[in-house]
N, CA, C and O atoms as a DFTB+ gen file, in Angstrom:
548 C
 N C O
     1  1     178.922      86.264    -174.161
     2  2     179.230      85.249    -173.268
     3  2     179.952      83.722    -174.071
     4  3     179.724      82.754    -174.797
     5  1     180.739      84.289    -173.441
     6  2     182.138      82.950    -174.043
     7  2     181.893      81.838    -172.849
     8  3     182.072      82.149    -171.671
     9  1     181.593      80.901    -173.130
    10  2     181.880      79.585    -173.027
    11  2     183.430      78.773    -172.837
    12  3     183.227      77.593    -172.551
    13  1     184.039      78.911    -172.872
    14  2     185.589      78.324    -172.970
    15  2     185.913      78.146    -172.364
    16  3     185.271      77.825    -171.364
    17  1     187.584      78.201    -172.416
    18  2     188.238      77.512    -171.323
    19  2     189.440      78.522    -170.851
    20  3     190.560      78.321    -170.382
    21  1     188.299      80.334    -171.371
    22  2     189.032      81.155    -170.817
    23  2     189.904      81.769    -171.177
    24  3     190.007      82.858    -170.612
    25  1     191.205      81.368    -172.502
    26  2     192.016      82.168    -173.241
    27  2     191.878      83.606    -173.446
    28  3     192.695      84.521    -173.340
    29  1     190.195      83.571    -173.884
    30  2     190.289      85.343    -174.505
    31  2     190.689      86.041    -173.532
    32  3     191.889      86.317    -173.547
    33  1     189.862      86.554    -172.385
    34  2     190.614      87.840    -171.337
    35  2     191.161      87.030    -170.191
    36  3     190.852      85.853    -170.009
    37  1     191.856      87.604    -169.548
    38  2     192.388      87.032    -168.083
    39  2     191.759      88.067    -167.125
    40  3     192.338      88.155    -166.042
    41  1     190.740      88.829    -167.299
    42  2     190.013      89.887    -166.571
    43  2     188.600      89.050    -166.025
    44  3     187.997      89.206    -164.963
    45  1     188.327      88.160    -167.095
    46  2     187.023      87.450    -166.453
    47  2     187.307      86.507    -165.152
    48  3     188.318      85.832    -164.952
    49  1     185.978      86.653    -164.188
    50  2     186.236      85.666    -162.822
    51  2     186.015      84.184    -163.245
    52  3     185.040      84.120    -163.994
    53  1     186.456      83.250    -163.071
    54  2     186.126      81.984    -163.136
    55  2     184.906      81.314    -161.637
    56  3     185.098      81.000    -160.463
    57  1     183.906      81.356    -162.396
    58  2     182.559      81.169    -161.391
    59  2     182.514      79.563    -161.572
    60  3     181.365      79.148    -161.413
    61  1     183.574      78.416    -161.899
    62  2     183.604      76.883    -161.619
    63  2     184.316      76.705    -160.737
    64  3     185.480      77.068    -160.567
    65  1     183.093      75.658    -159.619
    66  2     183.969      75.088    -158.444
    67  2     185.113      73.778    -159.071
    68  3     184.688      72.839    -159.744
    69  1     186.886      73.972    -158.628
    70  2     187.197      73.144    -158.320
    71  2     187.149      72.086    -157.719
    72  3     187.533      72.231    -156.559
    73  1     186.822      70.963    -157.988
    74  2     186.248      69.884    -156.799
    75  2     187.837      69.221    -156.482
    76  3     188.067      68.848    -155.331
    77  1     188.960      69.086    -157.589
    78  2     189.996      68.497    -157.052
    79  2     190.580      68.618    -155.468
    80  3     190.853      67.593    -154.842
    81  1     190.713      69.686    -154.998
    82  2     191.292      69.569    -153.592
    83  2     190.365      68.960    -152.669
    84  3     190.652      68.299    -151.671
    85  1     189.159      69.272    -153.134
    86  2     187.457      68.872    -151.844
    87  2     188.109      67.066    -151.806
    88  3     188.504      66.411    -150.841
    89  1     188.018      66.760    -153.004
    90  2     188.335      65.185    -153.451
    91  2     189.803      64.856    -152.678
    92  3     189.888      63.801    -152.048
    93  1     190.967      65.785    -152.738
    94  2     192.068      65.230    -152.256
    95  2     191.808      65.487    -150.732
    96  3     192.449      64.749    -149.984
    97  1     191.010      66.370    -150.163
    98  2     190.819      66.234    -149.048
    99  2     190.461      64.874    -148.102
   100  3     190.980      64.311    -147.138
   101  1     189.279      64.686    -148.943
   102  2     188.274      64.096    -148.201
   103  2     189.119      62.147    -148.533
   104  3     188.650      61.197    -147.906
   105  1     189.908      62.006    -149.209
   106  2     190.503      60.952    -149.048
   107  2     191.651      61.100    -148.616
   108  3     192.388      60.123    -148.751
   109  1     192.122      62.119    -148.071
   110  2     193.507      61.908    -147.122
   111  2     192.436      61.877    -145.428
   112  3     192.927      61.234    -144.500
   113  1     191.345      62.440    -145.245
   114  2     190.944      62.141    -144.343
   115  2     189.823      60.630    -143.944
   116  3     189.477      60.268    -142.819
   117  1     189.550      60.146    -144.958
   118  2     188.961      58.562    -145.346
   119  2     189.888      57.756    -144.597
   120  3     189.556      56.953    -143.725
   121  1     191.593      58.110    -145.141
   122  2     192.754      57.398    -145.269
   123  2     192.753      57.494    -143.457
   124  3     192.488      56.525    -142.746
   125  1     193.078      58.756    -142.981
   126  2     193.170      58.967    -141.586
   127  2     192.317      57.864    -140.589
   128  3     192.728      57.344    -139.551
   129  1     190.938      57.679    -141.286
   130  2     189.884      57.456    -139.878
   131  2     190.210      55.507    -140.164
   132  3     190.016      54.510    -139.469
   133  1     190.641      55.689    -141.215
   134  2     190.917      53.587    -141.625
   135  2     191.966      53.391    -140.551
   136  3     191.834      52.505    -139.707
   137  1     192.888      54.117    -140.571
   138  2     193.748      53.944    -139.722
   139  2     193.881      53.824    -137.806
   140  3     194.444      53.151    -136.943
   141  1     192.993      54.910    -137.943
   142  2     192.802      55.385    -136.362
   143  2     192.154      54.312    -136.098
   144  3     192.754      53.339    -135.641
   145  1     190.665      54.283    -136.362
   146  2     189.610      53.313    -135.752
   147  2     190.284      51.800    -135.135
   148  3     189.969      51.243    -134.083
   149  1     190.860      51.546    -135.710
   150  2     191.392      49.983    -135.234
   151  2     192.225      49.888    -133.720
   152  3     192.197      49.100    -132.775
   153  1     193.068      51.295    -134.082
   154  2     193.761      51.514    -132.449
   155  2     193.022      51.962    -131.507
   156  3     193.352      51.697    -130.351
   157  1     191.791      52.784    -131.771
   158  2     191.296      53.136    -131.008
   159  2     190.399      51.883    -130.270
   160  3     190.530      51.998    -129.051
   161  1     189.680      50.925    -130.564
   162  2     188.917      49.698    -129.941
   163  2     190.244      48.879    -129.173
   164  3     190.080      48.748    -127.960
   165  1     191.145      48.483    -129.561
   166  2     191.789      47.871    -128.822
   167  2     192.951      48.813    -128.126
   168  3     194.000      48.226    -128.391
   169  1     193.289      50.093    -127.298
   170  2     193.733      50.573    -126.902
   171  2     194.816      49.752    -125.776
   172  3     196.006      49.988    -125.568
   173  1     193.840      48.618    -125.093
   174  2     194.938      48.480    -123.817
   175  2     195.024      46.829    -124.018
   176  3     193.890      46.405    -124.240
   177  1     195.885      45.910    -124.010
   178  2     195.771      45.047    -124.458
   179  2     195.833      43.716    -122.509
   180  3     196.740      43.613    -121.683
   181  1     194.924      43.265    -122.544
   182  2     194.377      42.392    -121.552
   183  2     194.248      40.872    -121.662
   184  3     193.569      40.195    -122.434
   185  1     194.935      40.582    -120.856
   186  2     195.361      38.578    -121.159
   187  2     193.967      38.504    -120.114
   188  3     194.269      38.579    -118.923
   189  1     192.496      38.368    -120.406
   190  2     191.477      37.917    -119.647
   191  2     191.431      36.684    -119.644
   192  3     191.528      35.829    -120.523
   193  1     191.216      36.663    -118.178
   194  2     190.946      34.929    -117.821
   195  2     189.673      33.946    -118.332
   196  3     188.512      34.344    -118.234
   197  1     189.930      32.924    -118.761
   198  2     188.933      31.931    -119.570
   199  2     188.200      31.291    -118.514
   200  3     188.521      31.151    -117.334
   201  1     187.159      30.922    -119.125
   202  2     186.404      30.186    -118.182
   203  2     185.064      29.529    -118.947
   204  3     184.249      30.137    -119.641
   205  1     185.078      28.414    -118.685
   206  2     184.018      27.207    -119.644
   207  2     182.952      27.253    -118.712
   208  3     183.278      27.233    -117.525
   209  1     181.555      27.321    -119.040
   210  2     180.293      27.278    -118.388
   211  2     179.450      26.789    -119.171
   212  3     179.370      27.334    -120.271
   213  1     178.484      25.540    -118.867
   214  2     177.646      24.562    -119.454
   215  2     176.399      25.588    -119.251
   216  3     176.210      26.197    -118.198
   217  1     175.480      25.708    -120.534
   218  2     174.434      26.814    -120.718
   219  2     173.469      25.528    -119.808
   220  3     173.536      24.299    -119.829
   221  1     172.630      26.455    -119.081
   222  2     171.603      26.196    -118.128
   223  2     170.154      25.833    -119.079
   224  3     169.178      26.543    -119.323
   225  1     170.339      25.031    -119.310
   226  2     168.654      25.194    -120.073
   227  2     167.876      23.971    -119.727
   228  3     167.816      22.833    -120.194
   229  1     167.221      24.689    -118.610
   230  2     166.105      23.554    -117.851
   231  2     164.939      23.505    -119.047
   232  3     164.372      24.591    -119.165
   233  1     164.514      22.573    -119.865
   234  2     163.614      21.983    -120.396
   235  2     162.473      21.670    -119.425
   236  3     162.647      21.056    -118.372
   237  1     160.865      22.301    -120.006
   238  2     160.090      21.815    -119.190
   239  2     159.509      20.520    -119.074
   240  3     159.263      20.368    -120.271
   241  1     158.999      19.200    -118.401
   242  2     158.749      18.217    -118.407
   243  2     157.651      18.293    -119.378
   244  3     157.213      19.441    -119.455
   245  1     157.078      17.476    -120.122
   246  2     155.888      17.103    -120.724
   247  2     154.811      16.260    -119.754
   248  3     155.196      15.547    -118.827
   249  1     153.742      16.405    -120.025
   250  2     152.783      15.648    -118.887
   251  2     151.493      15.150    -119.935
   252  3     150.852      16.085    -120.414
   253  1     151.094      13.852    -120.298
   254  2     150.307      13.406    -120.922
   255  2     149.245      13.365    -120.581
   256  3     149.383      12.718    -119.544
   257  1     147.806      13.654    -120.691
   258  2     146.422      13.063    -120.129
   259  2     146.033      12.799    -120.995
   260  3     146.056      13.507    -122.002
   261  1     145.468      11.532    -120.901
   262  2     144.399      10.536    -122.293
   263  2     143.151      10.331    -121.415
   264  3     142.941       9.992    -120.251
   265  1     142.438      10.675    -122.450
   266  2     141.233      10.448    -121.649
   267  2     140.835       8.908    -122.843
   268  3     141.031       8.776    -124.051
   269  1     140.320       8.113    -121.971
   270  2     139.927       6.964    -122.906
   271  2     138.237       7.585    -123.915
   272  3     137.733       8.665    -124.222
   273  1     137.837       5.722    -124.142
   274  2     136.486       6.359    -124.882
   275  2     135.309       6.240    -123.666
   276  3     134.167       6.694    -123.741
   277  1     135.800       5.633    -122.724
   278  2     134.843       5.223    -121.359
   279  2     134.758       6.184    -120.661
   280  3     133.818       6.188    -119.866
   281  1     135.808       7.510    -120.680
   282  2     135.704       8.334    -119.888
   283  2     136.862       8.594    -118.849
   284  3     136.834       9.627    -118.180
   285  1     137.721       7.818    -118.725
   286  2     139.037       7.550    -117.933
   287  2     139.333       8.914    -117.899
   288  3     138.678       9.925    -118.156
   289  1     140.352       8.727    -117.561
   290  2     141.586       9.945    -117.299
   291  2     142.674       9.091    -117.207
   292  3     142.513       7.890    -116.990
   293  1     144.108       9.754    -117.397
   294  2     145.419       9.113    -117.494
   295  2     146.074       9.841    -117.408
   296  3     146.017      10.797    -118.182
   297  1     147.221       9.749    -116.226
   298  2     148.523      10.956    -115.884
   299  2     149.338       9.709    -116.372
   300  3     149.400       8.546    -115.974
   301  1     150.026      10.505    -117.542
   302  2     151.501       9.430    -118.115
   303  2     150.880       8.197    -118.205
   304  3     151.594       7.428    -117.561
   305  1     149.954       7.607    -118.647
   306  2     149.413       6.250    -118.504
   307  2     149.558       5.357    -117.292
   308  3     149.847       4.163    -117.207
   309  1     149.258       6.332    -116.317
   310  2     148.406       5.803    -115.050
   311  2     147.261       6.082    -114.732
   312  3     146.913       7.261    -114.654
   313  1     146.210       4.810    -114.416
   314  2     144.599       6.034    -114.930
   315  2     144.859       6.728    -113.139
   316  3     145.622       6.292    -112.276
   317  1     144.166       7.595    -113.087
   318  2     143.725       8.535    -112.065
   319  2     142.143       9.155    -112.169
   320  3     141.640       9.493    -113.240
   321  1     141.553       9.229    -111.042
   322  2     140.281       9.648    -110.779
   323  2     140.206      11.320    -110.854
   324  3     141.233      11.958    -110.622
   325  1     139.330      11.803    -111.088
   326  2     138.901      13.144    -111.385
   327  2     139.633      13.774    -109.997
   328  3     140.507      14.601    -110.258
   329  1     139.476      13.585    -108.986
   330  2     139.895      14.525    -107.484
   331  2     141.512      14.028    -107.689
   332  3     142.236      15.014    -107.545
   333  1     142.025      13.223    -107.879
   334  2     143.371      12.756    -107.914
   335  2     144.121      13.666    -109.257
   336  3     145.208      14.188    -109.011
   337  1     143.571      13.822    -110.537
   338  2     143.898      14.504    -111.784
   339  2     143.835      16.000    -111.368
   340  3     144.842      16.708    -111.364
   341  1     142.541      16.467    -111.002
   342  2     142.860      18.094    -110.041
   343  2     144.013      18.030    -109.653
   344  3     144.918      18.601    -110.261
   345  1     144.266      17.122    -108.251
   346  2     145.399      17.304    -107.397
   347  2     146.901      17.420    -107.973
   348  3     147.840      18.002    -107.430
   349  1     146.905      16.720    -109.219
   350  2     148.558      16.404    -109.820
   351  2     148.455      17.713    -110.487
   352  3     149.476      18.391    -110.375
   353  1     147.330      18.334    -111.262
   354  2     147.367      19.269    -111.854
   355  2     147.481      20.738    -111.380
   356  3     147.387      21.780    -112.029
   357  1     147.754      20.485    -109.815
   358  2     147.517      21.598    -109.114
   359  2     149.092      21.531    -108.654
   360  3     149.724      22.584    -108.746
   361  1     149.712      20.459    -108.207
   362  2     151.042      20.479    -108.528
   363  2     152.225      20.523    -109.219
   364  3     153.398      20.625    -108.862
   365  1     151.409      20.377    -110.804
   366  2     152.421      20.738    -111.953
   367  2     152.107      22.109    -111.770
   368  3     153.177      22.662    -111.514
   369  1     151.175      22.951    -111.770
   370  2     151.068      24.393    -111.992
   371  2     152.001      25.044    -110.843
   372  3     152.564      26.127    -111.004
   373  1     152.091      24.360    -109.806
   374  2     153.384      25.181    -108.649
   375  2     154.738      25.048    -109.035
   376  3     155.551      25.864    -108.600
   377  1     155.119      24.081    -109.837
   378  2     156.790      23.844    -110.142
   379  2     157.120      24.878    -111.484
   380  3     156.520      25.180    -112.515
   381  1     158.032      25.127    -111.041
   382  2     159.043      26.186    -111.824
   383  2     160.219      25.343    -112.950
   384  3     161.214      24.767    -112.510
   385  1     159.897      25.404    -114.359
   386  2     159.163      25.830    -115.337
   387  2     157.678      24.716    -115.056
   388  3     157.854      23.547    -114.714
   389  1     156.475      25.216    -115.231
   390  2     155.566      24.780    -115.381
   391  2     155.341      23.722    -116.701
   392  3     155.124      24.066    -117.862
   393  1     155.458      22.320    -116.171
   394  2     155.334      21.145    -116.982
   395  2     153.794      21.525    -118.599
   396  3     152.643      21.945    -118.478
   397  1     154.405      21.208    -119.579
   398  2     153.372      21.374    -120.767
   399  2     152.773      20.384    -120.534
   400  3     153.150      19.231    -120.327
   401  1     151.628      20.930    -120.574
   402  2     150.383      19.861    -120.614
   403  2     149.855      19.475    -121.920
   404  3     149.592      20.376    -122.716
   405  1     149.609      17.879    -122.346
   406  2     149.057      17.330    -123.765
   407  2     147.957      16.902    -123.509
   408  3     147.793      16.145    -122.553
   409  1     147.318      17.147    -124.014
   410  2     145.547      16.859    -123.526
   411  2     145.266      15.508    -124.587
   412  3     145.510      16.192    -125.581
   413  1     144.999      14.353    -125.091
   414  2     144.826      13.271    -125.532
   415  2     143.593      12.400    -125.459
   416  3     143.513      11.447    -124.684
   417  1     142.484      12.817    -126.424
   418  2     140.899      12.261    -126.020
   419  2     141.282      11.532    -127.377
   420  3     141.982      11.724    -128.371
   421  1     140.056      10.186    -126.625
   422  2     140.040       9.493    -127.811
   423  2     138.807       9.623    -128.580
   424  3     137.788      10.101    -128.082
   425  1     138.876       9.231    -129.717
   426  2     137.574       9.681    -130.598
   427  2     136.200       9.377    -130.308
   428  3     135.262      10.067    -130.707
   429  1     136.128       8.698    -129.851
   430  2     135.052       8.121    -129.024
   431  2     134.558       8.523    -128.060
   432  3     133.401       8.354    -127.676
   433  1     135.679       9.288    -127.421
   434  2     135.086      10.044    -126.205
   435  2     134.512      11.050    -125.863
   436  3     134.879      12.171    -126.212
   437  1     133.503      10.816    -125.116
   438  2     132.451      12.149    -124.969
   439  2     133.056      13.360    -124.864
   440  3     134.098      13.372    -124.207
   441  1     132.741      14.219    -125.260
   442  2     133.062      15.866    -125.417
   443  2     133.070      16.311    -124.063
   444  3     133.763      17.305    -123.846
   445  1     132.428      15.780    -123.055
   446  2     132.030      16.260    -122.016
   447  2     133.323      16.054    -121.126
   448  3     133.869      16.947    -120.479
   449  1     133.722      14.740    -121.198
   450  2     135.494      14.148    -120.524
   451  2     136.263      14.930    -120.781
   452  3     137.057      15.176    -119.873
   453  1     136.414      15.606    -121.928
   454  2     137.802      16.099    -122.400
   455  2     137.807      17.629    -122.208
   456  3     138.815      18.336    -122.192
   457  1     136.347      18.092    -122.046
   458  2     136.207      19.388    -121.052
   459  2     136.337      19.725    -119.625
   460  3     136.616      20.825    -119.148
   461  1     136.060      18.460    -118.926
   462  2     136.984      18.378    -117.609
   463  2     137.937      18.444    -117.352
   464  3     138.387      19.219    -116.509
   465  1     138.606      17.582    -118.053
   466  2     140.208      17.549    -117.905
   467  2     140.504      19.266    -118.106
   468  3     140.788      19.865    -117.069
   469  1     140.451      20.035    -119.334
   470  2     140.373      21.229    -119.253
   471  2     140.329      21.997    -118.666
   472  3     141.241      22.767    -118.367
   473  1     138.652      22.002    -118.152
   474  2     138.677      22.669    -116.895
   475  2     139.527      23.004    -115.600
   476  3     139.673      24.018    -114.916
   477  1     140.123      21.454    -115.551
   478  2     140.691      21.514    -114.228
   479  2     141.933      21.823    -114.366
   480  3     142.556      22.187    -113.369
   481  1     142.573      21.745    -115.642
   482  2     143.836      22.661    -115.634
   483  2     143.488      23.870    -115.651
   484  3     144.488      24.561    -115.456
   485  1     142.440      24.574    -115.805
   486  2     142.384      25.641    -116.238
   487  2     142.514      26.378    -114.446
   488  3     143.231      27.272    -113.996
   489  1     141.439      25.482    -113.797
   490  2     141.653      25.766    -112.741
   491  2     142.778      25.897    -111.565
   492  3     142.920      26.546    -110.529
   493  1     143.506      24.904    -112.317
   494  2     144.883      24.905    -110.918
   495  2     145.694      25.789    -111.927
   496  3     146.706      26.254    -111.404
   497  1     145.509      26.147    -113.260
   498  2     146.588      27.668    -113.243
   499  2     147.656      26.965    -114.049
   500  3     148.820      27.111    -113.677
   501  1     147.437      26.331    -114.949
   502  2     148.132      25.605    -116.133
   503  2     148.723      26.439    -117.528
   504  3     147.917      26.505    -118.456
   505  1     149.323      26.723    -117.621
   506  2     149.751      27.969    -118.862
   507  2     149.752      27.467    -120.056
   508  3     149.599      28.211    -121.024
   509  1     149.944      25.972    -120.219
   510  2     150.104      25.564    -121.415
   511  2     149.624      24.422    -121.448
   512  3     150.052      23.599    -120.638
   513  1     148.434      23.985    -122.547
   514  2     147.956      22.593    -122.666
   515  2     147.837      23.213    -123.948
   516  3     147.749      24.346    -124.422
   517  1     147.880      21.728    -124.413
   518  2     148.044      21.053    -125.912
   519  2     147.070      20.078    -126.192
   520  3     146.632      19.307    -125.337
   521  1     146.688      20.096    -127.486
   522  2     145.756      18.907    -128.034
   523  2     146.655      18.342    -128.687
   524  3     147.571      18.902    -129.289
   525  1     146.398      16.935    -128.590
   526  2     147.080      16.162    -129.388
   527  2     146.329      15.170    -130.207
   528  3     145.447      14.513    -129.655
   529  1     146.699      14.928    -131.973
   530  2     145.666      14.632    -132.852
   531  2     146.862      13.643    -133.500
   532  3     148.059      13.930    -133.514
   533  1     146.229      12.342    -134.064
   534  2     146.704      12.131    -135.609
   535  2     146.378      12.733    -136.762
   536  3     145.242      13.209    -136.781
   537  1     147.003      12.853    -137.691
   538  2     146.949      13.153    -138.942
   539  2     146.179      12.455    -139.554
   540  3     146.301      11.236    -139.670
   541  1     145.209      13.190    -140.069
   542  2     143.602      11.728    -141.015
   543  2     145.277      11.781    -142.520
   544  3     146.330      12.274    -142.927
   545  1     143.957      10.602    -142.667
   546  2     144.219      10.176    -144.028
   547  2     143.494      10.213    -145.179
   548  3     143.971       9.770    -146.224
């Protein structure tokens, strides 16, 4: 078993793979792909028309429902009774996009009054209802 440069005999078959031609072929293919890909993407030159358009971003209105300590409801600082509150919530639920309802309850308000406002919003079909609080100190 001779592991050498093969200078001993000319009759032995070389079982090693010569990688140089494979690397050369791969480099040539790589260069061909690098050159042809930009040509394929922009094959037809067009002078496309230019248009300006404003983004139609409709933001939903925010409605604040405030419940005071005595249980009175306010729709955006306007005093409303329970029937008027339900009527306005039903009208707000029918709008597209629906306004976001922010519920603000006084700290001393009875829990029942806040729950009535929440139930009215649910019956009307309001999808976005949030509570507004002040951070504690």
